[in-house]
Structure formats: structure tokens, C-alpha cells
N, C-alpha and C positions, 0 to 999 in steps of 0.2 A: 047656550053654545051648543051647536051641532056636533062638535067633535067631542071624543071621549077617549080616555086612557084605557088601555087594557089591563093596567095595574102598575105595580112597583117595578121599576128598571134596576135601581140600585140605591144603596145607602152609603154615605161617605162619612168617616169619623176621623178624629185626631187621636194619634198615639204618640207615645214617647220613643222607646227603644225599638228599632225595626226588627232586630233579631227576636226579642221576646214576643213581639206581635206575631211574627211568622211562626215561631214554634207553638204558640198557643193555637192559632187557627188551622195550622197544618197537622199538628200532633194531637191536640185535644179535641178539636171539633171536625178534624178529618176533611176539611175543605181543600179544594185545589187552588194553588197559586196560579191563576191564569195569565197574569201579566205583571212583570217587574219593570217599572218605568219610573218617571219622575213627575213631580208636580209641574205642569207645564208653565205655571205662573211663578214657580219657585224651584227651579231645576236643581238646587242643592239639596232637595228633600225628595225621598222615594214617593212614589205612588204605587201602592200594592193592592192588587184586585184578587179577591178570593171568590170562588164560586163553584160551579159543577164542572163537568168534564170539558165543556166548551165555553164556559163563561156566558151562559145564556142570559138574557134580561130576565129579571126576577129572581136570580140566584146569588146576586152580587152584593158583597159588603167590601168596601174599599177603605184604605187608610192612607193618611198623610203622617208618617212617623217622624216627628220633628226633632227627635233626641231629647234635648233638654226643653221641656215645656211645662208651664204651670199647670196644675190640675183645674179642670173645669168644674162647674156646678150645674147639676141638672136643675131644671125650673121651667116656668112658664116661658113660651116663646121658642121652645125647642122640640125636637124629636127625642123623647126621653128613654124609649124602650125600643129595641130591634128584635123582633121575633123571627125564629127559623121554624120551618115545618119539619116534623118527624113522624114516623108511623105511630099509630096509637099504641101498639103492642111494645114499642121500644122505649116509652117514657121512663120506665123503671130501670131499664138498662142504663140509660143515659145518666140518672141520678147516681148509680154506682161508679160508672165510668168517670164522670166528673170528680167525684170524691177520689178516686184512685189517682187522679192527676193533680190532686191538691187544690182543686177549685172548691171554694166555700159555697155550697148549694143547699137549699132548704128542702122542704117536702114538696111533693107533688099537689098542686092546688087545682081543684075543679072551678073553672070560671065559665059561665054561660055555656055549658055543654062541652068545653074544651079542658083537656088536662094540660097544665102548664108547669114549667119548672124554670125558676128565675135565678140567675147568677151574673157574675161580672167577669170581664176579661182583665188581664194584668194591669191595665190602665184605669179599671173602674167603670168602663162602659157597660151598661145595663143591657143584658141579653135575656132572651127567654126562648125556650124550646116549647112548641105547641103541638100536641097531637089533636088535629082537627078531625071531627067525625066524618068530615068528607074526604074520601081516599084522595091522596096526592099522587098523580101519575108521573111525576117527575122522577128521574133517576138520580140516585145519589152517586157521587164520585167514589169509585172504588180504589183506594190507594194502599189497601192492606193495613191501615192503621185503625179504622173504624170499620167494622163488618158492613157490607153494603146494605144488608137487610135492616140495619139500624141507623143508616146514614142519614145526614141532613139533605133534604129534597130541595131547599131553597128558601127564599124568604117567605114568611108566613104573613107578617104585617109590620107596621110601624105605628108607634103612639106618639101623637102630637099633644103636648100640654099647652093649653091656652088660657088666657085670661079673657079672650074675646071669643067666646063660643059662637055667636052668631056670625062674626066676620069670618072665622075659620071655616064654619060649615058652609057659608055662602060660597067661598072661594073653592072648597072641594066639589061642591055642586057644579059650579062653573066649569071645573075641570072633568066633568062627566061622572063623578062618583055620586052614589046615591045613598041616603041614610037607610040602613037595613035593620038596625036594632039600637035600643036605648036602654042602659041599665045604670040608674042612679046617675053619677057624674061621667060616665063613659058612653060615648056614641060611636057606633060602628058604621063606616062607610065602606061601600064596596065598588069596584069598577064593573065592566060588563061580565066578567067572570066574578063569581062570589066565593071561590074557595081560596086556599092559601096562595099567597103572592099577589093578590088583587085587594088587599084589605088595609084600611087606614083607620085606626081608632083615635078618637079625639077625647082627651081627658080634660073636662072642665075645671080649671084650678084658678078661680079669681083671686084667692088670697095667697097663692104660691108665689114666692120671690121670683124675679126674673132670673133666668138661667144665664150662665157665662159659658161661651163656647171656647174650649181650650182642651187640654188633655183629658181623654176619657169621655168625650161627649161627641154627639153627632154634628157634623158641619152642615150637611144638607141631605135632603131626600129627593130622589129622582122618580119621575113617573115615565111611562112609556109612550112614544109616538112611533108608529109603524115605519115611516119614511120621512125624507126631507120636506116633501111637498105638504105633508100633513103638519109637520112641525112649523113651517112658515106660515100656513094658515092659522095655527094655534097662536103663533106669536102676533100676527096682525090682529086677531080678535082680542087678545089680551091687552095690547096697546091701545086699541080702539075703545075698550072699556075703561081705560084710565090707569091701567097697571104700568108700573116702571119695570121694564123688561129689558135685559141685556140684548146685545146683538147675538146672532148665532155664532158659536165658538166651535171650532174644530178640535175635538178631543181624540182624534186619530181613530178611535174604535167605535165612536159614535159622535153625533154633534148635539150641542146643548144650548138652551136658553135657561136663564136664572131670574128668579123673582121672589118676593117674600109674600106669604100669606098674611092677612091682617093681624094674626096672633104673633107674628114675628119669625116663624121658621122659614128658613131658606129653602125654596123648592127649586127643582130643575125638571125640564122636559127634555129627555134623551132619546134619540133615535135607536131603533133596534139594530141597525147595521152601521158600518160594515161588519163589525164583530172583531174578536181577538185573534182570528186567523189571518189578518190582513198583512201582518208583518213577520209571521213565523208559523211553522207547521203546527196543527193542533197537538201532535204527540210530543212537541217541545215547548208548549206554553209555559211562561213563567221562569225558564231556566237561564235565560240570558237578559241583560239589561237592554230594553229597547228604548229607542228615542224617536221622536217624530222627525221628519226630514228637516224642519227648520232649527232643531237643536243638534242634529248629527254633526255639523261642523265643530261643535264645542265638546264632543265627546270626551276628549282627554281631560279637559278641565272640569267637567261634570263628574266623571269617574273619580278624580282625584279629590273631589270635595265631598263625596258621599261615603259614609261608613261602610266597612265591609258587611256582607249579608250572605248567609248561607240559604240557598234557594234550590228547588229540586233539580237534581242532576244525577250523577252516576256513582256517587261516593258514600251516600247515607241511606241505608235501607229503612231507617226510621222515617224518612220522608217520602218513601217510595224510591226516590233517587236524589242525589244531592251534589251540588257544585258551589263554588263561591263566586260571588260577583265582586 
């Protein structure tokens, strides 16, 4: 395939309580809530987007917080670890910070030249902070909770666990990623860029039980397409090669296609634009519940079905600013 992704666009996971989710990612990880909206396919459930100051592709972790949801199970056929990039000199600070916030975190572990710190969010989603030896030029969101010099720069990588190493590897190569390293059961693939935000690790796990997608697990992983025309070409080529690909879906802030790689993980190709400023000013991102035009006529019904949620506004200095949706 002549087309190639420039890296990760976002990761979407499933959570339970939306307020606990927001508190953790805003207060503990210091990310910005760049959009408060709903799951377009299930509008009685929030869709919360966390990222950098503008919600740029490659910085985004998003959630469907279903409220009451059974716990999932990490295993083969899933993205099992979502890693964020932090400065090399900050990894020790993060270990102390996470402990102060009551997060169970272990020791810093060196892996393939990177310093890593593994922990879980309130729903058990496995997260990792990685100090990559290559400097990350992306700016952290400065909200006064986490000092900007230590802040998360964006996604570093995701790990796909698979019982079909050949099939998963072939699919990633078809998407334009290339194998750059191999250490035991772990394969590293990189997009055109080889640094943080452009990496997909494959954990070969032929004996691992199949994962169950539910609370505390990743729903899908999205790779970047620069524009609509490239995405359409990509879809045409995937369909021509025999892949079962959805139609292009309007997600308001980007457009998407979905398909599964042979190991079972749901993948998405999402466009870089139009971005999160399409329906509210950048200074006000995430403060109000935003609905796409086709759901706006049902706003009152949707708002009544959603639980209350404190999001950035003007009444809570711990979140920068705070208001209730």
C-alpha cells in the first residue's frame, strides 16, 4: 500500500463512573478535557476526550463511561497497554506524584532504552508513562495541576496483544508501519515518524486467553489520515484487499473508518481534521456538553438521561476552572 499513517490519532476505552474518570485524568494525569460530548451511537452515554491544549491528533485518550459496566479482561485480541510520553528527567517525579494521589504504581523499569512506569486508572485500564530517549517536542497542557515541565506530551505508543503475530504484523505493514525492533515476544512498529506518538508494539501471546472488551479495557485504536481524500483512498485499498471495512462515519471532529486486524483488535483510521474547535472556541474546550447537529433536536432528552458531570469551568481551581454539565 502506497499510503502510510503518520502515527496514532487516539485510543478509546471503556470506563464506569464519568466523574471518577474525569477526576483522574484531569487531576492526576493533568490532561485537558478537550471535548464533552456523547457516544453518537449511544447518546445516553458521555464521550469524553482528553489531550493537549488543542486536542491534537496523537495526544488523545477518549472514554465511553457507561456508569454500571462489568469489568473487562485484558488478553489477546486487544490493545492492552496505552503509553504516554513524559520528559526523561520527570519519570521519578511522576512516580512520587502518582503515589501522592493514591495510585498503585511500581518501580521505574528500563526497557529497551526507555524508562517506564506502569499503573492503572480507577477502572483498571493499564497505562504507562515512558521517557523516550528521543526528545518529544510536543507541549504539555499547563493547567496548574501538573507542572508543565513534567507534563504528559501525548501518546507514546499502544501495545496490541495477539495470538496471530504474522497476521497482525502484516496488517500493520499494510497500514504503512514498519518493524523497527524485536525483543523476545515484543515487536515494535513505527510510522513515518519513529518517536513518541508514532509507535505500535505487538506482544506475541499465543497462549494468552482472549480478552473481553468491557470496563477498564481499550475499545479501539485509531491511526491518522491527513485528510478526507487520503482516508477514502485508504478505505478503497483496504476493501480491494478483502478487508471488512465500515462506511466513512462522521464523528464531527474527524471522520472515521473501522476494521479489525487479524489478531482481533478493532482499528480505526481517523482524519486529522476538522478538529475540536469546530463547535466551540479553543479557550472553552470541554466546558459545555456539545452535540452534533443531528442530535441537537434531542438535547433536552439527552441531558436528562446523562448523569451530572463536573467539567472545566469557573468554579473549581483544582481543575483549572469548573462548571457542572
